[in-house]
C-alpha positions in Angstrom: -27.9 57.5 47.6 -28.0 56.0 51.0 -30.1 58.1 53.3 -28.8 58.1 57.0 -31.3 59.1 59.9 -29.9 62.2 61.9 -29.8 61.2 65.4 -30.1 64.3 68.4 -29.0 62.1 71.4 -30.8 64.6 74.2 -30.4 67.4 71.9 -33.5 69.4 70.7 -34.1 70.4 67.2 -36.4 72.9 65.9 -39.0 70.8 64.0 -40.6 73.9 62.3 -41.6 77.8 62.4 -44.0 79.9 61.3 -45.9 83.2 61.4 -45.0 84.1 65.1 -44.3 80.9 66.1 -41.2 77.9 66.5 -41.8 74.1 67.2 -39.0 72.5 69.3 -38.9 69.1 70.2 -42.6 69.0 69.7 -43.8 71.7 71.6 -45.0 75.3 69.8 -43.1 78.2 71.3 -44.5 81.3 70.3 -42.4 84.4 69.8 -38.7 84.7 69.5 -36.8 81.7 71.3 -33.6 80.8 72.8 -32.6 76.6 72.1 -29.7 75.0 73.7 -28.7 71.4 73.7 -31.2 71.0 76.5 -33.7 73.4 76.7 -36.0 75.9 74.7 -38.2 79.0 75.8 -39.0 82.2 75.2 -36.6 84.9 74.5 -37.7 88.9 75.3 -35.2 89.7 71.7 -31.7 91.4 71.0 -32.2 93.7 74.1 -32.8 90.6 76.1 -28.6 89.9 76.8 -28.5 88.2 80.2 -29.9 84.9 79.1 -27.3 85.1 76.6 -24.6 86.0 78.2 -25.1 83.1 80.9 -24.3 80.5 77.9 -20.8 81.8 78.4 -18.2 78.8 78.7 -21.4 76.6 78.1 -21.4 77.6 73.8 -19.0 78.4 71.0 -21.2 79.8 68.8 -24.6 81.9 69.1 -26.8 81.6 65.6 -28.4 84.7 65.7 -31.8 84.4 63.7 -32.8 87.7 62.3 -36.7 86.5 61.4 -37.7 86.6 57.7 -34.9 88.7 56.1 -31.2 88.6 56.9 -29.9 91.5 58.9 -26.9 92.6 61.1 -27.6 92.1 64.8 -27.3 95.0 67.1 -23.6 96.0 67.8 -24.9 95.8 71.5 -25.4 92.5 71.2 -22.7 91.4 68.9 -20.1 93.3 71.3 -21.6 91.5 74.4 -21.7 88.2 73.0 -17.8 88.7 71.3 -16.7 90.1 75.1 -18.1 87.0 76.9 -16.5 84.6 74.5 -19.3 83.5 72.2 -19.2 84.0 68.1 -22.4 85.2 66.4 -23.5 84.1 63.7 -26.5 86.2 62.2 -28.7 84.8 59.1 -32.4 85.3 58.7 -34.7 82.6 61.4 -35.0 79.7 58.6 -31.8 79.5 57.9 -30.5 79.8 61.1 -32.8 76.9 62.2 -31.6 74.8 59.7 -27.9 75.6 60.6 -28.7 74.5 64.6 -30.0 71.6 63.6 -27.3 70.0 61.5 -24.6 71.3 63.9 -26.1 69.6 67.0 -26.6 66.4 65.5 -22.9 66.7 65.3 -22.6 67.6 68.9 -21.3 71.0 68.7 -21.2 73.5 71.2 -24.1 76.0 70.0 -27.6 77.6 71.0 -29.9 79.5 68.5 -31.6 82.4 69.7 -34.5 83.3 67.0 -36.7 86.2 66.0 -40.4 85.0 64.5 -40.8 84.6 60.7 
């Protein structure tokens, strides 16, 4: 078996997560996060639509991490994003982080908005 190193170029991978925090590109961020190819910041949760809608035209899909357990995204969040032309994939935050990391290594137009585990 041959192993290949994953290269992220300028993208910021999620390095880890734990109770109440995420580590992105070596920086610890407490609470919910919003991560794109070029930035990682705190996010105020599913009611905070403005920073997500600002990604319209820049991303195709938003991975929505629902915390420790899988759940449906709030209808208002899903509707607003879909109206803006952004697809939404909801899953627990751990698999959302892993999926985000794989797809940014492929230079996909995605972002991650995740609640802490």
